[in-house]
C-alpha positions in Angstrom: 105.5 40.8 -124.2 105.6 38.8 -127.4 106.3 39.3 -131.1 105.5 37.6 -134.3 106.3 38.2 -138.0 105.5 37.0 -141.4 104.9 38.2 -144.9 105.8 41.9 -144.7 104.7 42.4 -141.1 105.8 42.4 -137.5 103.2 42.5 -134.6 103.5 42.6 -130.9 101.3 41.8 -127.9 101.4 42.7 -124.2 98.4 40.7 -123.0 99.5 37.1 -123.7 98.3 37.1 -127.3 94.7 38.2 -126.8 95.3 41.2 -129.0 98.0 42.1 -131.5 99.2 45.4 -132.7 101.3 46.3 -135.8 104.8 47.3 -135.0 106.5 50.5 -136.2 109.1 49.0 -138.6 110.7 49.9 -141.9 109.4 48.3 -145.1 110.2 44.6 -144.3 110.4 41.7 -146.6 109.4 38.2 -145.6 110.2 37.9 -141.8 111.2 34.3 -140.9 112.2 34.4 -137.3 112.3 36.5 -134.1 114.3 36.3 -130.9 113.3 38.3 -127.8 114.8 38.7 -124.3 113.3 41.4 -122.1 112.9 44.6 -124.1 115.4 43.5 -126.7 114.4 41.8 -129.9 116.1 40.7 -133.2 114.0 39.8 -136.2 115.4 38.1 -139.3 114.2 37.4 -142.8 114.9 37.1 -146.5 118.1 38.3 -148.2 120.1 38.9 -145.0 117.5 41.1 -143.4 118.0 41.8 -139.6 115.9 44.2 -137.6 116.5 45.2 -134.0 114.1 46.4 -131.2 114.8 47.9 -127.8 111.2 48.4 -126.6 109.8 44.9 -126.6 108.9 44.8 -130.3 106.9 48.0 -130.6 109.4 49.6 -133.0 112.2 48.2 -135.1 115.2 49.5 -137.1 117.4 47.8 -139.6 121.0 46.8 -139.0 123.7 45.6 -141.4 124.0 41.8 -141.3 126.8 41.6 -143.8 125.2 38.7 -145.7 122.6 38.2 -148.4 121.4 34.7 -147.5 118.0 34.1 -146.1 118.0 34.1 -142.3 115.6 31.8 -140.4 116.1 32.1 -136.6 117.6 34.2 -133.8 118.4 33.4 -130.2 119.7 35.4 -127.2 122.3 33.8 -124.9 122.0 36.8 -122.6 121.1 40.5 -123.1 124.3 41.1 -125.1 124.9 37.9 -127.1 122.7 36.9 -130.0 123.0 34.3 -132.7 121.3 34.0 -136.1 121.3 31.1 -138.5 120.2 30.7 -142.1 121.0 29.5 -145.6 124.3 28.3 -146.9 125.9 27.5 -143.5 125.2 30.9 -142.2 125.8 31.5 -138.5 126.1 35.1 -137.3 127.0 36.3 -133.8 126.5 39.6 -132.1 128.1 40.5 -128.7 126.5 44.0 -128.5 122.7 43.1 -128.5 122.4 42.9 -132.3 124.1 46.2 -133.3 127.0 44.5 -135.2 127.4 41.0 -136.5 130.3 38.6 -137.4 130.2 35.2 -139.1 130.9 31.9 -137.4 131.6 28.6 -139.2 130.2 25.0 -139.0 131.1 22.0 -141.2 127.8 21.3 -142.9 126.2 21.4 -146.3 122.8 23.0 -146.7 120.7 25.2 -144.5 120.4 25.8 -140.8 116.8 26.5 -139.7 116.7 27.1 -135.9 119.1 28.0 -133.1 118.7 28.3 -129.3 121.2 29.2 -126.6 120.9 28.4 -122.9 123.6 31.1 -121.9 126.3 33.0 -123.6 128.4 29.9 -124.2 126.1 26.9 -124.7 123.8 26.5 -127.6 122.4 24.2 -130.3 121.3 24.6 -133.9 119.5 22.3 -136.4 119.4 22.0 -140.2 119.3 19.9 -143.4 120.0 16.2 -143.3 118.9 15.9 -139.7 121.9 17.7 -138.4 122.1 18.8 -134.8 125.1 20.9 -133.8 126.2 21.9 -130.3 128.6 24.6 -129.1 130.0 25.1 -125.6 132.3 28.0 -126.4 129.9 30.7 -127.7 130.0 29.4 -131.3 133.7 29.4 -131.8 133.4 25.6 -132.6 130.3 23.6 -133.4 130.3 19.8 -132.9 128.0 17.6 -134.9 125.7 15.6 -132.5 123.3 14.1 -135.1 123.4 13.9 -138.9 122.1 11.6 -141.7 121.2 11.6 -145.4 117.5 12.1 -144.6 115.1 15.1 -144.8 115.8 17.8 -142.2 115.4 19.1 -138.7 113.4 22.4 -138.9 112.7 23.5 -135.3 114.3 23.2 -131.9 113.3 23.9 -128.3 116.0 23.7 -125.6 114.5 23.1 -122.2 117.8 23.0 -120.3 121.5 22.1 -121.1 120.6 18.4 -121.8 116.9 18.4 -122.6 115.8 19.1 -126.2 112.8 18.9 -128.5 113.4 18.7 -132.2 110.8 18.7 -135.0 110.8 18.4 -138.8 109.6 16.7 -141.9 108.6 15.4 -144.4 106.3 13.6 -143.2 106.3 15.4 -139.9 108.2 13.9 -136.9 109.2 14.9 -133.4 111.9 13.8 -131.0 113.0 14.6 -127.5 116.4 14.0 -125.8 117.6 14.1 -122.3 121.3 13.7 -123.1 122.0 16.7 -125.2 120.8 15.1 -128.4 123.0 12.0 -128.3 119.8 9.8 -128.0 116.6 10.8 -129.8 113.3 9.3 -128.7 110.2 9.7 -130.9 109.4 9.4 -134.5 106.9 10.2 -137.2 103.6 11.8 -136.1 100.3 10.1 -137.0 97.5 12.6 -137.6 93.8 11.9 -138.1 93.4 14.5 -140.9 95.5 14.0 -144.0 95.8 15.8 -147.3 96.7 13.8 -150.4 99.4 15.5 -152.4 100.4 13.8 -155.6 103.5 13.7 -157.8 103.0 13.2 -161.5 105.5 10.7 -163.0 105.9 9.9 -166.7 108.4 7.3 -167.9 109.5 7.7 -171.5 110.0 4.4 -173.5 113.4 2.8 -172.8 114.9 -0.5 -174.0 116.7 -1.5 -170.8 117.0 -0.9 -167.1 119.6 1.3 -165.4 119.9 4.6 -163.6 117.3 7.0 -164.9 117.8 10.6 -166.0 115.1 12.8 -164.5 113.7 16.1 -165.8 111.7 17.6 -163.0 109.8 20.7 -161.8 107.2 21.6 -159.2 103.6 22.3 -160.2 102.4 24.0 -157.0 102.5 27.8 -156.5 102.1 30.3 -153.8 101.5 34.0 -153.3 100.6 36.5 -150.5 97.0 35.5 -151.0 97.4 31.7 -151.8 93.8 30.6 -151.0 92.4 32.9 -153.6 95.0 33.5 -156.3 98.5 32.1 -156.9 99.0 32.1 -160.7 102.7 31.0 -160.6 103.5 31.7 -164.2 107.2 31.9 -163.7 107.3 30.0 -160.4 106.7 27.4 -161.7 104.7 27.3 -164.9 107.9 27.9 -166.7 109.5 24.7 -165.4 106.3 22.6 -165.9 106.1 23.8 -169.5 109.7 22.8 -170.1 109.1 19.3 -168.7 106.1 18.8 -170.9 108.1 20.0 -173.9 110.8 17.4 -173.2 108.1 14.8 -173.2 106.6 16.1 -176.5 110.0 16.5 -178.3 111.0 12.9 -177.3 107.7 11.4 -178.4 108.3 8.3 -180.5 111.9 7.8 -179.3 113.1 4.7 -177.4 116.0 5.5 -175.0 118.7 3.0 -174.1 118.2 3.7 -170.4 115.2 5.3 -168.6 114.3 9.0 -169.0 111.6 10.1 -166.6 109.6 13.3 -166.3 108.4 14.1 -162.7 106.2 17.0 -161.6 106.4 17.5 -157.8 103.8 18.8 -155.4 104.5 20.7 -152.2 107.7 22.4 -153.2 106.6 25.7 -151.7 105.8 24.1 -148.4 109.4 22.7 -148.0 110.2 20.3 -150.9 107.6 17.8 -149.6 106.9 16.1 -152.9 110.5 15.6 -153.9 111.6 14.5 -150.4 108.8 11.9 -150.4 109.8 10.7 -153.9 113.5 10.4 -153.0 112.7 8.5 -149.8 111.0 5.8 -151.9 113.7 5.4 -154.5 115.6 2.1 -154.9 119.4 2.1 -154.8 120.9 3.4 -158.1 117.4 4.0 -159.5 118.3 7.6 -160.5 121.6 8.6 -162.0 121.0 12.4 -162.5 118.4 15.1 -162.3 117.7 18.3 -164.2 115.4 20.5 -162.1 113.7 23.4 -164.0 112.3 26.0 -161.6 111.6 29.7 -162.5 113.6 30.5 -165.5 111.5 32.6 -168.0 111.9 36.1 -166.6 114.5 38.3 -168.4 115.7 41.3 -166.3 118.0 42.9 -168.8 119.1 42.5 -172.5 120.7 39.1 -171.9 119.0 35.8 -172.4 120.7 34.3 -169.4 120.0 31.2 -167.3 121.8 30.0 -164.2 122.8 26.4 -163.4 123.3 25.7 -159.7 125.5 22.6 -159.5 128.2 20.9 -157.4 131.3 18.8 -158.2 129.4 15.5 -158.7 126.9 17.2 -161.0 129.2 19.1 -163.4 128.5 16.6 -166.2 124.8 17.6 -166.0 125.4 21.4 -166.0 127.9 20.9 -168.8 125.3 19.1 -170.9 122.7 21.7 -170.3 125.2 24.4 -171.3 125.9 22.5 -174.5 122.1 22.5 -175.1 122.0 26.2 -175.0 124.1 26.2 -178.2 120.8 25.6 -179.9 119.2 28.7 -178.4 119.9 32.5 -178.0 120.4 31.9 -174.3 123.6 31.1 -172.3 124.2 29.5 -169.0 126.1 30.9 -166.0 127.3 27.9 -164.0 127.4 28.4 -160.2 129.1 25.6 -158.2 127.3 26.0 -154.9 126.7 22.8 -152.9 124.9 24.8 -150.3 122.2 26.1 -152.6 119.2 24.1 -151.3 116.2 26.3 -152.4 114.5 23.9 -154.9 113.7 20.2 -155.5 117.2 19.3 -156.7 118.2 19.6 -153.0 116.2 16.5 -152.1 118.4 14.5 -154.5 121.6 16.2 -153.2 120.8 15.0 -149.7 120.6 11.5 -151.0 123.9 11.8 -152.9 122.3 11.9 -156.3 123.8 14.3 -158.9 121.4 17.1 -159.8 121.3 20.6 -161.1 118.8 23.5 -160.7 118.1 25.7 -163.8 116.7 29.1 -163.1 116.9 32.7 -164.5 120.1 34.5 -163.7 119.5 37.6 -161.6 121.9 39.8 -163.5 120.1 43.1 -162.8 117.3 42.3 -160.5 115.5 39.3 -159.0 112.0 38.6 -160.3 109.9 41.4 -158.7 106.6 39.3 -158.8 108.1 36.3 -157.0 105.4 34.6 -154.8 102.8 37.3 -155.6 99.4 37.4 -157.3 101.2 39.3 -160.1 103.3 36.3 -161.3 101.4 36.1 -164.6 102.4 35.1 -168.1 102.6 38.7 -169.4 105.7 39.2 -167.2 107.7 36.4 -169.0 109.9 36.5 -172.0 108.9 33.8 -174.4 112.3 33.6 -176.2 114.0 32.9 -172.9 111.3 30.5 -171.9 111.6 28.5 -175.2 115.4 28.6 -174.9 115.3 27.0 -171.4 113.0 24.2 -172.6 115.0 23.6 -175.8 118.2 23.3 -173.9 116.6 20.8 -171.6 115.6 18.7 -174.6 119.1 18.9 -176.1 120.7 17.9 -172.8 118.5 14.8 -172.6 119.3 13.8 -176.1 123.0 14.3 -175.5 123.1 12.4 -172.2 121.0 9.4 -172.9 121.6 7.4 -176.1 118.6 6.2 -178.2 118.7 2.5 -179.0 119.8 3.1 -182.5 122.7 5.3 -181.4 124.2 3.0 -178.8 127.5 2.3 -180.6 128.3 5.7 -182.1 129.8 9.1 -181.2 126.5 11.0 -181.3 126.2 11.0 -177.5 129.9 11.7 -176.7 130.4 14.9 -174.8 133.0 16.8 -172.7 132.5 18.6 -169.3 133.1 21.0 -167.6 133.1 23.5 -170.4 134.4 26.1 -169.9 137.2 24.7 -167.7 137.9 27.0 -164.7 140.5 25.8 -162.2 139.6 28.7 -159.8 136.1 27.1 -159.4 137.6 23.7 -158.4 137.8 22.1 -161.9 140.6 19.6 -162.0 140.1 18.0 -165.5 137.9 17.8 -168.5 136.1 14.5 -168.8 135.0 13.0 -172.1 132.1 10.6 -171.8 130.2 8.0 -173.9 133.2 7.1 -176.0 132.8 4.1 -178.2 135.5 1.4 -178.1 138.6 2.5 -180.0 138.0 6.3 -179.9 140.9 8.6 -180.7 141.1 12.1 -179.2 143.1 15.0 -180.4 143.2 18.6 -179.1 144.2 21.5 -181.3 144.7 25.2 -180.5 143.0 27.9 -182.6 146.0 28.0 -185.0 145.4 24.4 -185.8 148.5 23.0 -184.0 148.1 19.7 -182.3 148.7 20.0 -178.5 147.5 16.7 -177.2 146.5 13.3 -178.4 145.6 9.9 -177.0 144.1 6.8 -178.6 142.1 3.6 -178.1 139.7 5.1 -175.5 136.4 3.6 -174.4 133.7 4.8 -172.1 135.2 7.7 -170.1 138.5 9.6 -170.2 139.7 12.4 -167.9 142.1 14.9 -169.5 144.2 17.0 -167.1 144.1 20.0 -169.6 147.8 19.6 -170.3 149.7 19.4 -173.5 151.6 16.2 -174.6 154.6 17.4 -172.6 152.6 17.6 -169.3 152.4 21.5 -169.2 149.1 23.2 -168.3 147.3 24.7 -171.3 146.9 28.5 -171.2 143.6 30.2 -171.2 142.0 30.2 -174.6 139.7 28.3 -177.0 140.7 24.8 -178.2 139.1 22.3 -180.6 138.7 18.6 -179.8 138.5 15.9 -182.5 137.0 12.5 -181.7 137.2 9.7 -184.2 135.9 6.1 -183.9 134.8 3.4 -186.4 134.7 5.8 -189.3 132.8 8.5 -187.4 134.3 11.8 -186.3 133.0 14.9 -184.4 134.6 18.2 -183.6 133.8 20.5 -180.7 135.0 23.6 -178.9 136.5 23.8 -175.4 137.2 27.0 -173.4 140.0 27.2 -170.8 139.8 30.1 -168.3 142.7 30.3 -165.8 
């Protein structure tokens, strides 16, 4: 017996794969992995989907996984014990042949793509940043065997307790080990047939060297019928349009430090273009990345966007949020260092600050995602223009033009709003000219904090001059330097 699954299907064979028959299964989404032992089977897919079979894959029924992350692989340790791995550190374990599931934990950022157990206690799993984990106690603890800041391990075959095969990309590589993964033998795979995929790179005029600010998006698309039709209006015509608009709006400007527009290929096949680009970067070549991917669908009355960020990237999401002040749209900031589903993840793996801008799924996810129906008539042009305009405003805020090098025009504060429950520890003011004075006022106009003679960057602990935490509310900040002054708003949410 054997089973396979894919885009909205599960099939089974009982003749070694000579013929395949469609399984009796509920309406399935995108199936991503199947584990089988004897007559038992577990199939996993998008949005936490788990199906279970007791007849060798001929029929399937859904079970509650308790999660909404994409799930990529399932493995049986014996007829009772099953493990599933997926996005955002997800490891699930069942001790009743897949009927009920409970989470396990592993110290790792990113995704886990494959898992395999040799018995009910010993197993391995692989994931982002070339991570290989091993457990010898049924998943109660997972020990890191391999890990780096490079690409990712995607697939795993465990021959016995100590012999492993591991594959991944990009470009493709394969390794084997005879000591439980401690030593890996192998490397990149040379193939006779190659396909040239190209990234499109545009450097805007700049007056000096230094870490570049990148505005990026992927220009490839996919659907259920990709060889004939994959229009990709939202995913990712929206992001490409915004990147081109940044270039158009900045035409004729010379930036103090580099600003670069990059359109990646191969995102839908596993972030191939961005992974290749990051691998070729020089040290400190890139300082920050704004990734625009699928943001022009409006699912309710709100013009809302979502910024996926992490602690080292809050200054980027804060600048994009400020850019939305020039639009009808607003940004919902999600600090999720495990959200690796677009090209920003290639930069996160290399330790480079980056954010992903997409549409906020307030009511529903985009119903035409990865289909031949992803056409321009499904998009909201007000939201689309808003996302592009905010990107332009963020670039102009973050990178001084040559003529603005000495002024307050590029000064900004982040994170805003300030939310301690999301891990925010201070509000940082950046791009402060020498001799800047800072004052903070409440809405009644009372001075609550002041400091003077600042330059460059200042971290404010969101306290008054007496050292007490400021209460939730709206505050005004006043910056003054060399005869210039600017006033802005800050929100504190405790």
